[in-house]
C-alpha positions as CSV (number, residue, x, y, z in Angstrom):
1,M,89.5,56.5,62.0
2,L,86.3,54.5,62.2
3,D,86.2,50.8,62.5
4,T,84.0,48.8,60.1
5,F,81.1,48.6,62.6
6,H,80.9,52.3,63.1
7,Q,81.5,53.1,59.3
8,Q,78.6,50.7,58.4
9,A,76.3,52.1,61.1
10,A,77.0,55.7,59.9
11,T,76.4,54.7,56.3
12,V,73.1,53.0,57.1
13,A,72.0,56.0,59.2
14,I,72.9,58.5,56.4
15,K,71.1,56.5,53.8
16,K,68.0,56.4,56.1
17,L,68.2,60.1,56.6
18,F,67.7,60.6,52.8
19,E,65.4,57.7,52.1
20,G,62.6,58.9,54.3
21,T,59.9,61.3,53.4
22,Y,61.2,64.1,55.6
23,F,64.5,65.5,57.0
24,S,65.1,64.5,60.6
25,I,67.5,66.6,62.7
26,C,67.3,63.8,65.3
27,E,68.8,61.3,62.9
28,L,71.5,63.8,62.0
29,D,72.2,64.3,65.7
30,S,72.8,60.6,66.1
31,I,75.2,60.6,63.1
32,I,77.0,63.6,64.5
33,K,77.5,61.9,67.9
34,L,78.6,58.6,66.4
35,L,81.2,60.3,64.2
36,G,82.3,63.0,66.7
37,C,81.5,65.8,64.2
38,L,81.5,69.5,65.1
39,P,79.2,71.0,62.5
40,D,79.3,74.7,61.5
41,K,76.8,76.4,63.9
42,K,75.0,78.4,61.2
43,D,74.6,75.3,59.0
44,Y,73.4,73.3,61.9
45,E,70.8,75.9,62.9
46,A,69.5,76.1,59.3
47,L,69.2,72.3,59.2
48,K,67.4,72.4,62.6
49,C,64.8,74.7,61.0
50,L,64.1,72.0,58.4
51,H,63.4,69.3,61.0
52,C,60.3,67.2,59.9
53,V,59.9,69.2,56.7
54,N,59.0,66.8,53.9
55,W,61.6,66.5,51.1
56,S,58.8,67.1,48.6
57,D,58.0,70.4,50.2
58,M,61.5,71.7,49.7
59,P,62.6,73.3,46.4
60,P,65.2,71.1,44.5
61,D,68.0,73.5,45.2
62,L,67.3,73.4,49.0
63,R,67.3,69.6,49.0
64,D,70.6,69.6,47.1
65,E,72.0,72.1,49.7
66,V,70.8,70.0,52.6
67,L,72.6,67.0,51.1
68,K,75.8,69.1,50.6
69,R,75.7,70.5,54.2
70,V,75.2,67.0,55.7
71,L,78.0,65.5,53.6
72,K,80.2,68.5,54.6
73,I,79.6,67.7,58.3
74,V,80.5,64.0,58.0
75,K,83.4,64.6,55.6
76,A,85.0,67.0,58.1
77,V,85.9,64.0,60.3
78,G,87.1,61.8,57.5
79,F,84.0,59.8,56.8
80,N,84.2,58.3,53.3
81,T,81.1,59.6,51.5
82,E,82.0,58.0,48.1
83,I,79.9,55.0,48.9
84,L,76.9,57.2,49.5
85,D,77.2,59.6,46.5
86,C,75.2,57.5,44.0
87,F,72.6,56.4,46.5
88,V,71.9,59.8,47.9
89,V,71.8,61.6,44.6
90,K,69.4,58.9,43.3
91,S,67.1,59.4,46.4
92,L,67.0,63.1,45.9
93,R,66.2,62.7,42.2
94,T,63.4,60.3,43.0
95,I,61.9,62.9,45.4
96,Q,62.2,65.5,42.7
97,L,60.4,63.3,40.2
98,Q,57.6,62.6,42.7
99,T,57.0,66.3,43.2
100,H,56.5,67.0,39.5
C-alpha cells in the first residue's frame, strides 16, 4: 500500500504523462519504478514504440488504448485510478478536439 506522498507523486506523474503533447516512456518508467509495477511485456514494448509520438499524431482509438494500458499497469499494484479517470479522459478528449 502506498503512503500519501507516493500516491500523490504517482498521481501527478500520471497526469503529466497525459497532459503533455507526446507520450513519454521515460515518464512511464519512473511511474513503474515508483509503484513497483511489472507491466505485461508485449504491452510495454508497444508503448515503447510510441515514445515521443505526439498525441495528436495518434488515432483516437490508439490514444484510448494507450490510456487503458497505462491504467492497467498501475491498477495491477493497487493504485487507485479513480481520481485520474475524469482528468485523463478530459485530456484525451481535448487532444482529439485539437486534431479536428
